[in-house]
C-alpha positions in Angstrom: 4.8 12.6 12.3 1.9 13.3 10.8 1.7 15.1 7.3 -0.9 16.2 5.1 -2.0 13.4 2.5 -4.8 13.2 0.0 -5.5 9.4 -1.3 -7.9 9.2 -4.3 -10.3 6.5 -4.4 -10.6 5.4 -7.9 -12.2 2.3 -9.8 -11.0 3.0 -13.5 -8.2 3.8 -15.4 -9.7 7.4 -16.2 -10.2 8.1 -12.7 -6.8 7.3 -11.8 -5.5 9.2 -14.3 -7.7 12.5 -13.1 -6.5 11.8 -9.1 -3.0 11.5 -10.1 -2.7 14.2 -12.5 -4.5 16.7 -10.0 -2.1 16.1 -6.8 -3.2 12.5 -5.1 -0.7 11.2 -3.1 -1.9 8.0 -3.1 -4.5 5.7 -4.8 -6.9 3.5 -3.4 -7.2 1.2 -6.5 -10.5 -0.8 -6.5 -13.7 -2.0 -8.7 -17.4 -1.0 -8.8 -17.1 2.2 -6.2 -21.0 2.6 -6.8 -21.4 -0.6 -4.6 -18.7 0.0 -2.2 -16.0 -0.8 -3.9 -14.6 -4.4 -4.4 -11.6 -5.8 -5.5 -10.0 -4.6 -8.9 -8.4 -6.8 -11.8 -4.7 -7.2 -11.8 -4.7 -5.8 -15.7 -6.3 -2.2 -14.2 -3.5 -2.6 -11.5 -0.6 -2.8 -13.9 -2.3 0.1 -16.2 -2.1 2.4 -13.4 1.1 1.4 -11.9 2.7 1.6 -15.7 1.6 5.0 -16.6 1.3 7.1 -13.1 4.3 7.5 -10.4 1.8 7.6 -7.5 1.7 4.8 -4.4 -1.4 2.1 -5.1 -3.3 0.5 -2.0 -5.6 -1.9 -3.4 -8.9 -2.6 -1.9 -9.5 -6.4 -1.0 -13.2 -6.9 -0.6 -14.8 -9.7 -2.7 -18.1 -8.6 -2.8 -20.7 -5.8 -2.0 -22.4 -6.2 1.8 -21.0 -7.1 5.2 -17.2 -7.9 6.4 -18.4 -11.3 7.6 -16.5 -13.5 5.6 -16.5 -17.4 4.9 -13.4 -19.8 4.5 -13.7 -19.8 0.6 -13.8 -15.6 0.7 -10.7 -15.6 3.0 -9.3 -18.2 0.3 -9.6 -15.9 -2.4 -9.0 -12.5 -0.6 -5.3 -14.4 0.4 -4.9 -15.3 -3.2 -5.5 -11.7 -4.2 -3.2 -10.1 -1.5 -0.3 -12.0 -2.4 -1.2 -11.5 -6.2 -1.0 -7.7 -5.6 1.8 -8.2 -3.6 4.0 -9.7 -6.3 2.9 -7.2 -8.8 4.5 -4.3 -6.0 1.2 -2.6 -4.4 2.4 -0.4 -1.7 -0.6 -1.9 0.3 -4.1 -3.8 0.9 -7.0 -2.6 2.3 -8.4 -5.3 4.6 -11.3 -5.6 7.0 -12.9 -8.6 8.4 -15.6 -8.7 11.5 -17.2 -11.0 13.8 -20.8 -11.4 13.9 -20.9 -9.2 17.0 -19.7 -6.4 15.6 -15.8 -6.8 16.2 -13.0 -6.7 14.4 -11.9 -10.2 13.4 -8.2 -10.2 14.5 -7.9 -14.0 13.9 -8.9 -13.4 10.2 -7.2 -10.0 9.9 -3.7 -11.7 11.1 -4.3 -14.2 8.1 -4.6 -11.3 5.7 -1.7 -9.2 7.3 0.3 -12.3 7.1 -0.2 -12.3 3.1 0.6 -9.1 2.6 4.1 -9.0 4.5 5.6 -5.5 4.4 3.3 -3.8 2.4 1.0 -1.1 4.2 -2.1 -2.2 5.8 -5.3 0.2 6.0 -8.3 -0.7 7.9 -11.5 0.2 5.7 -14.5 1.3 6.4 -15.2 -2.0 8.2 -14.3 0.3 11.0 -17.5 2.2 10.8 -19.7 -1.0 11.0 -18.0 -1.9 14.2 -20.2 -2.0 17.5 -17.3 -0.3 19.7 -14.9 2.1 17.8 -12.3 2.7 20.4 -11.8 -1.2 20.7 -11.5 -1.5 17.1 -9.3 1.1 16.8 -6.5 -0.6 19.4 -7.6 -3.8 17.5 -6.1 -1.8 14.3 -3.0 -1.0 16.4 -2.7 -4.5 17.4 -2.5 -6.1 14.1 -0.2 -3.3 12.6 -2.3 -1.4 10.7 -0.8 2.1 9.1 -4.0 3.8 8.6 -7.8 3.5 9.6 -9.9 5.2 6.9 -13.4 6.0 8.7 -16.3 8.5 8.6 -16.5 8.5 12.2 -19.1 5.8 12.1 -21.6 8.4 10.5 -22.8 8.8 6.9 -20.3 11.2 6.2 -17.1 12.1 7.4 -18.9 15.8 8.2 -21.4 14.4 10.2 -18.9 11.7 12.2 -16.4 14.6 12.9 -16.9 14.3 16.6 -15.8 10.6 16.6 -13.2 11.3 14.4 -11.7 13.8 16.9 -12.0 11.2 19.5 -10.3 8.6 17.3 -7.6 10.7 16.5 -7.0 11.9 20.0 -7.1 8.1 21.3 -4.8 7.2 18.4 -2.1 9.5 19.8 0.1 9.1 17.0 0.3 5.0 17.0 -1.9 5.4 13.9 -3.0 7.4 10.8 -6.6 8.3 11.2 -8.0 9.0 7.7 -11.1 11.0 6.9 -13.4 9.5 4.5 -17.0 9.3 2.9 -18.4 12.6 1.5 -14.9 14.4 1.6 -15.6 17.4 -0.7 -13.1 20.8 -1.2 -16.3 22.7 0.3 -15.7 20.8 3.9 -12.3 19.6 4.4 -11.5 22.8 6.1 -14.4 22.2 8.4 -13.4 18.7 9.3 -9.9 19.5 9.8 -10.9 22.2 12.3 -12.9 19.9 14.2 -10.9 17.2 14.2 -7.3 18.3 13.4 -6.8 15.1 10.8 -4.7 15.6 7.9 -5.2 12.5 6.0 -8.0 12.6 3.5 -10.1 9.8 1.2 -12.2 11.4 -1.6 -13.2 9.9 -4.9 -13.9 13.5 -6.3 -16.7 11.8 -8.9 -19.5 13.2 -10.8 -21.7 11.7 -13.3 -21.0 11.9 -17.0 -23.3 11.4 -19.7 -23.0 8.1 -21.6 -21.5 8.6 -25.3 -24.5 5.9 -26.4 -26.9 7.2 -28.8 -29.3 4.5 -29.0 -30.5 3.9 -25.2 -32.7 1.2 -24.4 -35.4 2.2 -22.1 -37.1 -0.2 -19.4 -33.8 -2.5 -19.4 -31.1 -2.8 -16.4 -27.9 -4.6 -16.4 -27.6 -3.9 -12.6 -29.2 -2.1 -9.9 -32.6 -0.3 -11.3 -31.8 2.5 -9.2 -28.9 3.3 -11.6 -28.8 4.5 -15.0 -27.3 2.2 -17.7 -26.3 5.8 -19.5 -24.5 7.5 -16.6 -20.7 6.7 -15.9 -19.3 8.2 -12.7 -15.7 9.5 -12.7 -13.3 11.6 -10.9 -13.5 15.2 -11.8 -9.8 16.4 -11.7 -10.8 20.2 -10.8 -12.8 19.1 -7.9 -9.8 16.5 -7.2 -7.4 19.6 -7.3 -9.2 21.7 -5.2 -9.3 19.0 -2.4 -5.6 18.3 -2.9 -4.8 22.2 -2.7 -6.3 22.9 0.4 -5.0 19.3 2.2 -1.8 20.0 1.3 -2.0 23.7 2.6 -3.2 22.3 6.2 -0.2 22.8 7.9 
């Protein structure tokens, strides 16, 4: 039976604390959310696991970019999955595609085998497939518990028609979780159109760095991002989202 669920997408201890304290039912722990998320460190996982009583699913994505993985990247991901399994993660978030934009079931089965009895979530690799209906059936065959999707659109609100179609097709066989651009101001509208009860959000806002001296003209990463701005989950926004989600039924 479906039930309301809100998952906090977090890439730091501070954001994990904010989401957990504001009502998250589960966390998706990752690193580098500004580039879509990559594998978090075991050290961060252990800190969050130690301090917060909330289920943790771990994103297994070795790099920024597409979901077409090489053999060395597959080896890396398998090793990471086994490590997080031994640490007691609730689940892993895994996705691999073929060059023609379909779910790579052979590679996905390999990753799933490493996960054992952990929960499997198919991430927004789903949104990069050429046929969402076909990808959904593949995810079900692979034993995924959840598909995280924006309905193949820039945001879950924009993709609400496909989200509705995916929930209808799923027919209770797999959970459809709406993610990307989910905010307290649009959850009710997404729910009203789709009937989806599971939501994924970071609730992030920019925080100014504590640095007093600020070097101009030098960037450590993407030039479009300020070195003196840190993005963290806002507990008030996340709490507002959680209250709305938990009140949907």
